C-alpha positions as CSV (number, residue, x, y, z in Angstrom):
1,M,-50.7,-163.4,127.6
2,F,-52.7,-165.5,125.4
3,E,-53.6,-169.1,126.3
4,V,-54.9,-172.1,124.3
5,S,-56.1,-175.4,125.8
6,V,-57.3,-178.5,124.2
7,E,-58.9,-181.6,125.4
8,Q,-58.9,-185.1,124.8
9,T,-60.0,-188.7,126.4
10,F,-58.8,-191.9,126.7
11,A,-59.2,-195.1,128.7
12,V,-56.6,-197.0,130.3
13,G,-56.5,-199.7,132.7
14,Q,-54.6,-199.4,136.2
15,A,-53.7,-200.4,139.6
16,L,-51.8,-197.9,142.0
17,R,-48.9,-199.1,143.8
18,N,-48.9,-198.9,147.6
19,Y,-52.1,-197.5,147.7
20,K,-53.9,-199.6,150.4
21,G,-57.3,-199.2,149.3
22,K,-59.6,-200.5,146.4
23,C,-57.7,-198.5,143.7
24,E,-54.8,-200.7,144.3
25,N,-56.8,-203.4,142.4
26,V,-56.6,-203.5,138.6
27,H,-59.4,-201.0,137.6
28,G,-60.1,-198.8,134.7
29,H,-60.5,-195.0,134.1
30,N,-62.0,-193.0,131.1
31,F,-59.5,-190.1,131.4
32,R,-59.8,-186.7,130.2
33,V,-56.6,-184.5,129.6
34,R,-56.4,-180.5,129.1
35,V,-53.5,-179.1,127.7
36,T,-52.8,-175.5,127.9
37,V,-50.3,-173.4,125.6
38,A,-49.2,-169.9,126.4
39,G,-47.7,-167.2,124.6
40,E,-47.5,-163.2,124.6
41,K,-47.8,-162.9,121.0
42,L,-50.0,-163.8,118.1
43,D,-48.6,-164.9,114.8
44,S,-49.4,-162.9,111.7
45,T,-52.4,-164.9,111.2
46,G,-54.0,-163.8,114.5
47,L,-53.5,-167.4,116.4
48,L,-51.1,-168.0,119.3
49,V,-51.0,-171.7,118.1
50,D,-53.3,-173.8,115.9
51,F,-55.6,-175.9,117.7
52,L,-55.0,-178.8,115.1
53,D,-51.1,-178.7,116.0
54,V,-51.8,-179.0,120.1
55,K,-54.4,-181.8,119.2
56,S,-51.8,-183.6,117.3
57,L,-49.7,-183.8,120.2
58,I,-51.8,-184.9,122.6
59,D,-53.0,-187.7,120.2
60,R,-49.3,-189.0,120.0
61,T,-49.2,-189.4,123.9
62,V,-52.5,-190.7,124.0
63,A,-52.1,-193.3,121.3
64,Y,-49.6,-194.7,123.4
65,L,-51.7,-195.1,126.6
66,D,-55.1,-195.6,125.3
67,H,-56.8,-198.9,126.1
68,Q,-53.8,-200.0,127.6
69,F,-53.0,-201.5,131.0
70,I,-50.6,-198.7,131.6
71,N,-48.5,-200.5,134.7
72,E,-46.9,-202.5,131.9
73,L,-45.8,-199.4,129.9
74,P,-42.8,-197.2,130.8
75,P,-42.6,-195.0,132.9
76,F,-45.4,-196.4,134.4
77,D,-44.0,-199.8,134.9
78,T,-42.2,-198.3,137.6
79,L,-43.7,-194.8,138.4
80,N,-47.0,-195.2,140.1
81,P,-49.7,-194.6,137.5
82,S,-51.3,-191.6,139.7
83,A,-53.3,-188.6,138.1
84,E,-50.5,-186.7,139.2
85,N,-47.8,-188.6,137.5
86,M,-49.9,-188.8,134.4
87,A,-50.1,-185.1,134.3
88,R,-46.3,-184.8,134.5
89,Y,-45.9,-187.4,132.0
90,F,-48.4,-185.7,129.2
91,F,-46.6,-182.3,130.3
92,E,-42.9,-184.0,129.6
93,E,-43.9,-185.7,126.0
94,I,-46.1,-182.6,124.7
95,S,-43.3,-180.5,125.6
96,K,-40.9,-182.3,123.6
97,G,-43.5,-181.7,120.4
98,L,-43.6,-178.2,121.2
99,N,-40.2,-177.1,121.2
100,G,-40.0,-178.2,117.3
101,N,-43.1,-175.9,116.8
102,S,-42.1,-173.2,114.0
103,S,-44.4,-170.7,114.9
104,E,-43.9,-167.2,114.5
105,A,-44.7,-166.3,118.0
106,P,-42.7,-168.5,120.6
107,V,-45.1,-170.5,122.8
108,R,-44.7,-172.6,126.0
109,L,-46.8,-175.2,127.8
110,S,-48.0,-173.9,130.8
111,E,-49.8,-176.9,132.1
112,V,-51.8,-180.1,131.9
113,K,-54.7,-181.0,134.0
114,V,-55.6,-184.6,134.1
115,W,-59.3,-185.6,135.0
116,E,-59.6,-189.2,136.7
117,T,-63.7,-188.7,137.2
118,D,-65.5,-185.7,136.2
119,A,-65.2,-184.3,139.8
120,A,-61.5,-185.5,140.4
121,S,-58.4,-183.9,138.7
122,A,-54.6,-183.2,139.3
123,T,-52.9,-180.6,137.4
124,Y,-48.9,-179.9,136.7
125,R,-47.3,-177.1,136.1
126,P,-43.3,-176.7,136.4
């Protein structure tokens, strides 16, 4: 099994609904997301997937969220913008683009990890 991971940072404003703590107030975070792609075989170039292709998929999702108050953006207008929900959101969005991958070797998204701070993260794996 081979795995390739790509990370990106972005900033958002948010307010956790029904949290009953200071994070229920509007606040911001500089998030970091890591996307991990896995597969059994490499292509004829010796790559599982091109880092740039994975980065492009992340960029599209980050562009939607970056420097926004995400409580106003679907799906976070109804879904609580927790790190856990953000990890699943990235997984679902990036999976859509990865399915269109024309690589010689089939790949799958194995996990997404989102850091809310340097010391706190949430991971989503299906």
